[in-house]
C-alpha positions in Angstrom: -58.8 -28.8 -30.5 -56.4 -31.0 -28.5 -53.7 -29.4 -26.4 -50.0 -29.8 -27.1 -47.8 -31.6 -24.6 -46.7 -29.2 -22.0 -43.1 -30.3 -22.1 -43.1 -29.8 -25.9 -44.6 -26.3 -25.3 -41.7 -25.3 -23.1 -39.1 -27.1 -25.1 -37.8 -29.3 -22.3 -37.4 -33.0 -21.8 -39.6 -35.0 -19.6 -37.9 -35.3 -16.2 -36.6 -31.7 -16.4 -36.2 -30.2 -13.0 -37.8 -27.0 -11.6 -34.8 -24.8 -12.6 -34.8 -26.0 -16.2 -38.5 -25.5 -16.5 -38.3 -22.0 -15.0 -35.4 -21.0 -17.3 -37.2 -22.3 -20.4 -40.4 -20.4 -19.5 -38.5 -17.2 -18.8 -36.8 -17.3 -22.2 -39.9 -18.0 -24.2 -42.2 -15.8 -22.3 -39.9 -12.8 -22.9 -40.2 -13.6 -26.6 -44.0 -13.9 -26.9 -45.1 -11.5 -24.1 -48.0 -9.4 -25.4 -46.3 -6.1 -24.3 -43.5 -6.9 -26.8 -45.9 -8.0 -29.5 -48.8 -5.6 -29.4 -51.7 -6.6 -31.6 -50.2 -10.0 -32.4 -52.9 -12.6 -31.7 -50.6 -15.5 -32.5 -48.0 -14.3 -29.9 -50.7 -13.8 -27.4 -52.0 -17.3 -27.9 -48.5 -18.8 -27.6 -48.0 -16.8 -24.4 -51.2 -18.2 -22.9 -50.1 -21.7 -23.9 -46.7 -21.2 -22.3 -48.2 -19.8 -19.1 -50.6 -22.7 -18.8 -47.8 -25.2 -19.3 -45.6 -23.5 -16.7 -48.4 -23.3 -14.2 -48.8 -27.0 -14.3 -45.1 -28.1 -14.6 -43.9 -25.7 -11.9 -46.3 -27.2 -9.3 -44.9 -30.5 -8.0 -48.4 -32.0 -7.4 -49.9 -30.9 -10.7 -46.7 -32.0 -12.5 -47.0 -35.5 -10.9 -50.7 -35.7 -12.0 -49.8 -34.6 -15.5 -47.0 -37.0 -15.8 -49.3 -39.9 -14.8 -52.6 -38.9 -16.5 -51.7 -36.3 -19.1 -54.1 -33.3 -19.6 -56.9 -35.3 -18.0 -55.1 -35.3 -14.7 -54.9 -31.5 -14.5 -57.9 -30.1 -16.4 -60.2 -28.4 -14.0 -57.4 -28.3 -11.3 -55.3 -25.5 -12.4 -54.5 -24.6 -16.0 -56.1 -21.8 -17.9 -58.6 -24.2 -19.4 -60.0 -25.2 -16.1 -61.0 -22.1 -14.3 -61.1 -23.9 -11.0 -60.2 -22.5 -7.6 -56.6 -23.2 -8.2 -56.4 -21.3 -11.5 -53.9 -18.5 -11.6 -53.7 -15.3 -13.6 -51.0 -14.2 -16.0 -49.6 -11.7 -13.5 -49.5 -14.3 -10.7 -47.4 -16.7 -12.8 -45.2 -14.0 -14.4 -44.6 -12.4 -11.0 -43.4 -15.8 -9.7 -40.8 -16.2 -12.4 -39.6 -12.6 -12.6 -40.0 -11.7 -9.0 -36.3 -12.1 -8.3 -35.5 -9.5 -10.9 -37.8 -6.8 -9.5 -37.2 -7.5 -5.9 -40.1 -9.7 -5.0 -43.2 -8.2 -3.6 -44.8 -7.1 -0.4 -41.9 -7.1 2.0 -42.2 -4.3 4.5 -39.3 -1.9 4.9 -38.8 -0.5 8.3 -36.4 2.3 7.1 -33.9 1.3 9.8 -30.4 1.8 8.5 -27.0 1.0 10.0 -24.6 4.0 10.2 -21.7 4.2 7.8 -18.2 3.0 8.8 -15.5 5.7 9.0 -11.8 5.5 8.3 -9.2 7.7 10.1 -5.6 7.8 8.8 -3.3 8.2 11.8 0.4 9.2 11.3 2.8 7.7 13.8 6.6 8.0 14.2 8.6 4.8 14.1 9.2 5.1 17.8 5.5 5.4 18.5 4.7 2.4 16.3 7.3 0.2 17.8 6.7 1.1 21.5 3.0 1.7 21.4 1.3 5.0 22.4 -2.0 6.6 23.1 -3.5 9.2 20.8 -6.4 11.7 21.0 -8.4 11.8 17.8 -10.9 14.5 16.7 -13.3 12.8 14.3 -15.9 14.7 12.3 -19.0 12.4 12.1 -22.8 12.2 12.2 -24.4 11.6 15.6 -28.0 10.9 16.7 -29.8 14.2 17.1 -30.3 14.7 20.9 -33.3 17.0 20.3 -35.6 14.5 18.5 -33.9 11.3 19.6 -33.1 10.4 16.0 -36.7 10.2 14.6 -36.4 13.6 12.8 -39.7 15.0 14.1 -40.1 18.2 16.0 -40.1 17.8 19.7 -43.6 16.8 20.9 -44.5 15.2 17.6 -44.0 11.9 15.9 -43.5 10.7 12.3 -46.7 9.3 10.7 -47.1 6.3 8.4 -46.8 7.2 4.8 -50.2 7.0 3.1 -48.7 6.5 -0.4 -47.1 3.1 0.5 -48.9 2.4 3.7 -45.6 2.2 5.5 -44.1 -0.4 3.2 -41.4 1.9 1.8 -42.2 0.7 -1.7 -44.9 1.1 -4.3 -45.9 -1.5 -6.9 -46.2 -0.3 -10.5 -48.3 -2.5 -12.8 -47.5 -2.3 -16.5 -49.4 -4.9 -18.5 -48.3 -8.2 -17.2 -45.2 -6.7 -15.5 -45.3 -5.8 -11.8 -42.4 -3.6 -10.8 -41.6 -2.4 -7.2 -40.0 1.0 -6.7 -38.9 3.1 -3.7 -41.8 5.2 -2.5 -41.4 8.7 -3.9 -43.2 10.2 -0.9 -41.2 8.8 2.0 -38.0 7.8 0.1 -38.4 4.3 1.3 -38.6 4.9 5.1 -42.3 4.2 5.3 -42.8 7.4 7.4 -43.7 11.0 6.8 -42.3 13.8 9.0 -44.9 16.6 9.0 -43.0 18.9 11.3 -39.2 18.4 11.0 -36.9 18.8 14.0 -35.4 22.3 14.1 -32.0 21.0 15.1 -31.4 18.3 12.4 -34.1 19.4 9.9 -35.7 16.0 9.8 -32.6 14.0 9.2 -32.4 12.5 12.7 -28.6 13.0 12.7 -26.4 16.0 12.9 -22.7 16.8 12.3 -20.4 16.8 15.3 -16.7 16.4 16.0 -16.1 13.6 18.5 -12.9 13.4 20.7 -11.7 9.9 21.2 -8.7 8.4 23.0 -7.3 5.4 21.3 -4.5 3.1 22.5 -2.0 2.1 19.8 -0.5 -1.3 20.6 3.3 -1.8 20.3 4.5 -3.2 17.0 1.9 -1.8 14.6 3.0 -1.1 11.0 1.7 0.9 8.1 -1.7 -0.6 7.0 -2.6 -2.1 10.3 -6.1 -1.1 11.4 -7.7 -0.7 14.8 -11.5 -1.1 14.9 -13.5 1.1 17.3 -17.0 -0.5 17.4 -19.9 1.9 17.3 -17.8 5.0 16.8 -18.8 5.5 13.2 -21.7 7.5 11.9 -25.0 7.2 13.7 -27.7 4.9 12.3 -31.0 6.2 10.8 -34.4 5.5 12.3 -33.0 3.7 15.3 -30.4 1.7 13.4 -27.0 0.9 15.0 -24.0 3.1 14.6 -21.2 2.1 12.2 -17.6 1.5 13.2 -14.5 3.6 13.1 -11.3 2.1 11.6 -8.1 3.8 12.6 -5.4 2.9 10.0 -1.7 3.4 11.0 0.7 5.2 8.6 4.3 5.1 9.9 6.4 8.2 8.8 9.8 7.7 7.3 12.6 7.7 9.8 15.9 9.5 9.3 18.0 6.6 10.3 16.0 3.3 10.2 14.0 1.5 7.6 11.6 -1.2 8.7 11.1 -4.6 7.0 8.6 -6.7 8.9 10.1 -7.1 12.4 13.6 -6.1 11.3 15.1 -2.6 11.3 17.8 -1.7 8.8 20.3 1.2 8.9 23.5 2.2 7.0 26.7 2.8 8.9 29.3 4.9 7.0 33.0 4.2 7.9 36.3 5.4 6.5 38.4 3.1 4.4 41.2 3.1 7.0 38.7 1.8 9.6 37.5 -0.8 7.1 41.0 -2.0 6.4 42.3 -1.9 10.0 39.2 -2.7 11.9 37.8 -0.9 14.9 34.8 -0.3 17.1 31.9 2.0 16.4 28.9 3.2 18.3 25.6 2.6 16.4 22.1 3.8 17.3 19.2 1.5 18.2 15.7 2.4 19.4 16.9 1.5 22.9 20.1 3.6 22.9 23.6 3.2 21.6 25.5 -0.1 21.3 29.1 -1.0 20.4 29.6 -2.6 17.0 33.0 -4.3 16.3 34.3 -3.9 12.8 36.8 -6.6 11.9 39.8 -5.8 9.7 39.4 -6.0 5.9 35.7 -5.3 6.0 34.2 -4.7 2.6 31.4 -2.2 1.7 27.9 -3.7 1.9 28.7 -6.1 4.7 25.7 -6.7 7.0 26.1 -6.9 10.8 23.2 -8.4 12.8 22.3 -7.1 16.2 19.8 -9.7 17.5 16.7 -8.6 19.4 17.2 -4.9 18.5 14.4 -4.8 16.0 10.6 -4.8 16.5 8.2 -7.2 18.2 5.2 -7.7 15.9 1.8 -6.6 17.2 0.7 -10.2 16.4 3.2 -11.7 18.7 6.3 -13.8 18.1 10.0 -13.1 18.6 11.5 -9.7 18.4 13.3 -8.9 15.1 16.9 -7.8 14.6 18.8 -4.6 13.7 20.7 -5.0 10.4 23.6 -2.6 10.0 25.0 -2.3 6.5 28.5 -0.9 6.3 29.1 1.7 3.6 32.8 2.7 3.1 33.0 6.4 2.5 35.5 8.0 0.2 37.3 11.0 1.8 36.6 14.4 0.2 38.3 17.9 0.4 41.8 16.4 0.7 44.8 18.6 1.4 47.9 18.4 -0.8 49.7 16.5 1.9 46.8 14.0 2.2 46.8 13.4 -1.6 50.5 12.7 -1.6 50.1 10.3 1.3 47.3 8.5 -0.6 49.4 8.3 -3.8 52.2 6.8 -1.8 49.8 4.3 -0.2 48.3 3.4 -3.5 51.7 2.8 -5.1 52.6 0.5 -2.2 49.4 -1.5 -2.7 49.8 -2.1 -6.4 52.3 -4.9 -6.1 50.6 -7.8 -7.8 47.0 -7.0 -6.7 47.3 -9.2 -3.7 45.7 -6.4 -1.6 42.7 -6.2 -3.9 41.5 -9.7 -4.7 38.1 -8.6 -6.0 39.7 -6.0 -8.3 42.1 -8.6 -9.6 39.3 -11.1 -10.2 37.2 -8.6 -12.0 40.0 -7.6 -14.4 40.8 -11.2 -15.0 37.1 -11.8 -16.0 37.1 -8.8 -18.3 40.3 -10.0 -20.0 38.8 -13.4 -20.5 35.6 -11.9 -21.9 37.4 -9.9 -24.6 39.7 -12.9 -25.5 36.6 -15.1 -26.2 34.8 -12.5 -28.3 
């Protein structure tokens, strides 16, 4: 019985590349695999045909010979009909195609693991964040056991190679044509067995400890900025390197100032007499008090900029500004005399609204709105 064209068997065009051939074989092999069709002789025959076609077309030399001479160019050199030295088994071919799914095969695992990174949330006052400071941190972490040196074995003994996986850390499970690699159940993937565990760390190679660290906080940090302390995280396993410690800044809310980037903002309450007549106020900065001149007829919400009184970013650049927002405060707890004086002042101001241009403009707008309704 003559063989079908290998390209036809896989359902690909001549000239198909390796990726297309592999994809076609994977799709059809899953459909006709004997494990999915137990007792079905027709599926088994189709699977053999697929595997034979894939063995030839996935090999660049065999593919070239097949493209030039057809089946005559490869019979006896590879396919399942040949049985020559280059012939492969079902499991060899299937393992090649699906090896990426099950993790490949045969790679030795040393069990060496890098330690975990740690994060420390550090609260700072605004003054500490702006000026910089030095903090002492107490960090609970895992450190290498000093009794066993990190190997987990009792002093005077050493771990031995796992006999289940021969030190590979993985075992290979064969199910029909499938070969699946799994973590070794005896050594949990380390490739070693500890017969006599260390009495200090109980075979883990690490133990809990609180480390005391001094860390310098640079001037200008803000909430969310992180400082990396290399090698100050958890200890590695089986001789692996330690992880890192990330100190993340969290700036506490300030009673007077808010921060926006490199600028500081604050509200400055003033009386309406000062706002109307003008004057001079003392306002706070992080460097001390400064004089702020309030011009006459100042309105609430006006911003005054004090240049260079803000924050210099930890990343460099110019120092920000202090923005003072004036808020006119309405007097409370008035005496009868103060109320009479205010009523007299109010009466003197209501002479054509020339003293309150914003009020006049607002009422004019309201009047126009209702007229146009």
